[in-house]
C-alpha positions as a printed Julia matrix, in Angstrom:
200×3 Matrix{Float64}:
 -5.82  59.4   24.94
 -2.52  61.3   25.21
  0.18  59.99  27.52
  2.12  62.64  29.4
  5.56  62.57  30.99
  6.29  64.1   34.4
  7.85  67.13  32.67
  6.86  68.19  29.17
  8.96  70.76  27.34
  9.42  72.5   24.0
 12.54  74.3   22.77
 12.45  76.4   19.57
 15.53  78.23  18.3
 15.71  80.14  15.02
 18.88  81.74  13.65
 18.63  84.87  11.46
 14.92  85.11  12.18
 14.77  88.71  10.92
 16.12  87.84   7.46
 13.31  86.76   5.12
 15.36  85.58   2.15
 17.97  83.25   3.65
 18.05  79.5    2.97
 16.99  77.67   6.12
 17.32  74.19   7.58
 15.31  72.82  10.49
 16.41  70.12  12.93
 13.45  68.42  14.59
 14.02  66.07  17.5
 14.5   65.95  21.25
 17.29  66.67  23.73
 19.72  64.65  21.59
 19.02  66.99  18.69
 19.34  70.0   20.94
 22.76  68.8   22.13
 24.29  68.35  18.66
 22.62  71.43  17.18
 25.59  73.78  17.91
 27.91  71.49  15.93
 25.52  71.46  12.98
 25.09  75.21  13.14
 28.85  75.77  13.18
 29.27  73.59  10.09
 26.4   75.1    8.13
 26.27  78.75   9.17
 28.01  79.95   6.01
 25.42  78.14   3.86
 22.18  77.98   5.85
 20.39  79.69   8.69
 19.72  76.86  11.12
 16.73  76.34  13.38
 15.71  73.63  15.78
 12.52  72.32  17.31
 13.28  69.99  20.21
 10.41  68.55  22.23
  9.48  65.88  24.74
  6.44  64.97  22.63
  6.32  61.67  20.76
  4.9   61.7   17.23
  1.97  59.71  18.65
  0.96  62.68  20.8
 -1.72  64.82  19.11
  0.11  67.95  20.28
  3.28  67.05  18.36
  2.01  68.29  14.98
  0.69  71.47  16.6
  4.15  72.2   17.97
  5.74  71.45  14.61
  3.33  73.76  12.82
  4.4   76.64  15.07
  7.66  76.7   13.14
  6.59  75.36   9.75
  3.88  78.0    9.42
  6.33  80.8   10.16
  9.36  79.89   8.02
 10.2   78.09   4.8
 12.89  75.44   5.08
 15.01  74.02   2.27
 15.84  70.92   4.33
 14.27  69.35   7.42
 16.29  66.77   9.38
 13.78  64.9   11.53
 14.12  62.43  14.4
 11.68  61.2   17.02
 11.77  58.0   19.06
 13.2   58.39  22.57
 10.02  59.7   24.18
  6.49  58.35  24.4
  7.34  54.93  25.82
  3.7   54.55  26.93
  2.68  54.47  23.26
  3.02  51.07  21.63
  4.74  50.66  18.28
  1.47  50.61  16.33
  0.66  54.05  17.74
  4.22  55.17  16.99
  3.89  54.0   13.38
  0.58  55.84  12.94
  1.94  59.04  14.45
  5.14  58.93  12.42
  3.27  58.27   9.17
  0.97  61.2    9.91
  3.93  63.48  10.66
  5.96  62.44   7.62
  2.95  63.07   5.39
  2.46  66.49   6.94
  6.13  67.32   6.37
  5.98  66.11   2.77
  2.89  68.22   2.13
  4.41  71.3    3.73
  7.87  70.87   2.18
  6.82  70.02  -1.35
  9.82  71.88  -2.77
 12.23  70.97   0.04
 14.04  67.89   1.3
 13.26  65.76   4.34
 15.88  63.54   5.99
 14.99  60.99   8.66
 17.58  60.55  11.42
 17.37  57.15  13.09
 16.9   57.11  16.85
 20.02  56.56  18.93
 20.45  53.58  21.3
 20.02  53.64  25.07
 22.72  52.28  27.4
 22.45  51.17  31.0
 22.96  53.98  33.47
 26.21  53.39  35.31
 27.15  50.47  33.04
 27.57  52.1   29.67
 29.19  49.02  28.13
 25.73  47.39  28.21
 22.73  48.35  26.11
 19.51  49.08  27.99
 16.43  46.97  27.25
 14.8   50.06  25.68
 17.25  49.68  22.78
 15.15  46.74  21.51
 12.23  49.12  21.18
 14.48  51.7   19.55
 15.5   49.09  16.96
 11.85  48.33  16.22
 10.95  52.02  15.97
 13.9   52.5   13.61
 12.69  49.58  11.49
  9.22  51.12  11.3
 10.66  54.52  10.47
 12.95  53.16   7.75
 10.0   51.45   6.06
  7.85  54.58   6.21
 10.7   56.77   4.99
 11.53  54.44   2.09
  7.9   54.38   0.93
  8.0   58.19   0.73
 11.44  58.51  -0.86
 12.94  60.01   2.3
 16.64  59.24   2.92
 17.73  57.83   6.29
 20.68  59.21   8.24
 21.78  56.22  10.35
 22.64  57.81  13.69
 21.87  54.55  15.54
 24.7   52.57  13.97
 27.06  55.51  14.36
 26.6   55.28  18.15
 25.69  51.7   19.03
 29.3   50.42  19.27
 30.64  53.48  21.07
 29.76  53.61  24.77
 32.42  56.3   25.14
 30.15  58.69  23.25
 27.49  58.58  25.99
 26.91  60.56  29.16
 26.56  58.63  32.42
 22.75  58.51  32.17
 23.06  56.23  29.12
 20.64  58.3   27.04
 22.39  61.57  26.32
 25.77  62.14  24.72
 28.99  63.66  25.95
 30.88  66.22  23.94
 32.6   63.61  21.72
 29.29  61.93  20.86
 27.58  65.25  20.22
 30.35  66.21  17.8
 30.11  62.9   15.94
 26.34  63.12  15.57
 26.46  66.8   14.65
 28.99  66.08  11.94
 26.83  63.26  10.52
 23.76  65.49  10.46
 25.66  68.37   8.83
 27.11  66.0    6.21
 23.68  64.59   5.4
 22.27  68.09   4.98
 25.15  69.22   2.76
 24.82  66.07   0.64
 21.08  66.68   0.24
 21.75  70.3   -0.73
 24.07  69.11  -3.51
C-alpha cells in the first residue's frame, strides 16, 4: 500500500529539449537535487545538455518508476546521477531496499550503454540547532549502507555526498534538511566532478 505525504510533487526540467543529437545527463533526486542543479548545469553546459527529475516520491512508491519513465522514455542519457532517500519515512528499510533494487535494475536495463552514478543521501540536522544531527540521520546512514551495497553489486560508483556535508552545519538552511547557497555549490561541484570523471 503506498504511503503519501501531505504534498506530493514532481519537477521535470530538460535543457536543449529540441536538439535530438546532444549528449545528455540526468539528475534524479528530490529538492536537494533541484537546489544544486543550477551549479551542475553551469559546470557542464559546454559538454552536456542537463536535465533533472526531482520528486517527493520514495523509490518504494510504485509511482516512482512511472515518473522516472516519463523522462527515460523520451530522451537518451549518457550519464544518470541518481539519489533518493529523504522521503518515504513511512516505508521501512526493507521496503526501501526493495524499491531501490528495482529502480537500479530498471536504470541499468534502460541505460545499457550509459553510466549510472549513485549519490548518497545527505544528513538531516536539527531545525534551529544545526550543530546537532537529527535522529533521522541514523536512518539516512542505514539507507546509504543499503544503497552502497546494491550499487557495488551492480558496478555502480557512489558519489559520497553524505560525508561531504555531515561535518558542515554551515552548509545547511535553518530547516536542517535543505542547503544554503554555500552547501548547494559544494554539492553541485561534487556532482559535476563525478559526472565529468565518469565521462572520461
